[in-house]
C-alpha positions as CSV (number, residue, x, y, z in Angstrom):
1,M,16.7,26.1,14.7
2,S,15.0,23.5,12.6
3,K,12.2,23.8,10.1
4,Q,8.6,23.3,11.1
5,A,7.1,19.9,10.3
6,A,5.0,19.9,7.2
7,P,1.3,19.4,7.7
8,R,-0.2,16.0,6.7
9,R,-1.4,15.8,3.2
10,E,-3.9,13.0,4.0
11,A,-7.0,13.3,6.0
12,D,-7.0,12.0,9.6
13,N,-8.7,8.8,8.6
14,E,-6.2,8.0,5.8
15,A,-2.7,6.4,5.6
16,K,-0.4,6.2,2.7
17,M,2.3,3.8,1.6
18,V,4.8,4.3,-1.2
19,L,7.0,1.5,-2.5
20,R,9.9,2.4,-4.7
21,M,12.7,0.8,-6.7
22,L,11.0,-2.5,-7.4
23,R,12.8,-4.4,-10.2
24,V,9.7,-5.4,-12.2
25,S,7.9,-3.9,-15.2
26,P,5.0,-1.5,-14.3
27,R,2.6,-3.6,-16.4
28,K,3.1,-6.7,-14.3
29,L,3.0,-4.8,-11.1
30,D,-0.2,-3.0,-12.1
31,L,-1.9,-6.3,-12.7
32,V,-1.3,-7.3,-9.1
33,A,-1.8,-3.9,-7.4
34,A,-5.1,-3.2,-9.2
35,R,-6.7,-6.3,-7.8
36,S,-6.4,-4.9,-4.3
37,A,-8.0,-1.6,-4.8
38,G,-11.5,-1.1,-3.3
39,K,-11.2,-4.2,-1.0
40,K,-10.9,-4.5,2.7
41,A,-7.2,-4.6,3.8
42,A,-7.4,-8.1,5.3
43,Y,-9.1,-9.5,2.3
44,A,-6.6,-7.9,0.0
45,G,-3.8,-9.4,2.0
46,H,-5.3,-12.9,1.8
47,E,-5.7,-12.5,-1.9
48,L,-2.1,-11.5,-2.3
49,T,-1.0,-14.5,-0.2
50,F,-2.5,-17.0,-2.7
51,S,-1.5,-15.1,-5.9
52,K,0.8,-17.0,-8.3
53,K,2.6,-13.8,-9.3
54,R,6.1,-13.4,-7.9
55,I,5.6,-9.6,-7.3
56,A,2.6,-10.3,-5.1
57,I,5.1,-11.0,-2.2
58,D,6.5,-7.4,-2.4
59,V,3.0,-5.9,-2.8
60,K,1.8,-7.8,0.3
61,K,4.8,-6.5,2.3
62,A,3.8,-2.9,1.3
63,L,0.2,-3.6,2.3
64,N,1.3,-5.0,5.7
65,L,3.5,-1.9,6.2
66,A,0.6,0.4,5.4
67,I,-1.6,-1.4,7.8
68,A,1.0,-1.2,10.6
69,N,1.5,2.5,9.9
70,A,-2.2,3.2,10.0
71,E,-2.5,1.4,13.3
72,N,0.5,2.7,15.1
73,N,1.0,6.2,13.7
74,H,-2.6,7.2,13.0
75,N,-4.6,5.1,15.6
76,L,-6.9,3.7,12.9
77,D,-8.9,0.6,13.4
78,V,-7.3,-2.3,11.5
79,D,-10.6,-4.2,11.0
80,R,-12.1,-1.2,9.1
81,L,-9.2,-0.4,6.8
82,V,-9.9,-0.4,3.1
83,V,-7.4,-0.1,0.2
84,A,-8.8,3.0,-1.4
85,E,-6.4,3.1,-4.4
86,A,-3.4,1.3,-5.7
87,Y,-1.5,2.5,-8.7
88,V,1.8,2.1,-10.4
89,G,4.0,4.8,-11.9
90,K,6.9,4.5,-14.3
91,G,9.6,1.9,-13.6
92,L,13.3,2.0,-13.3
93,S,15.0,3.6,-16.3
């Protein structure tokens, strides 16, 4: 017999995306990720598209995956999604 599925840690109106193993310094990544926090998901995606930072491409991929997960897995409205928080932990060591 298999284990029971763990209950969701997020609320029903939240989705979470974790991006790991990026080969970039946390300081550089935090500069890009912090600009997205508190904005609508569509606006944050447009802002990342026109960013001159190289890592903005990977952050935008993560944002698009989070939007797709919220829409398909949690049945959330894409037009009302907001990036609640974006933070960076320690890098590769």
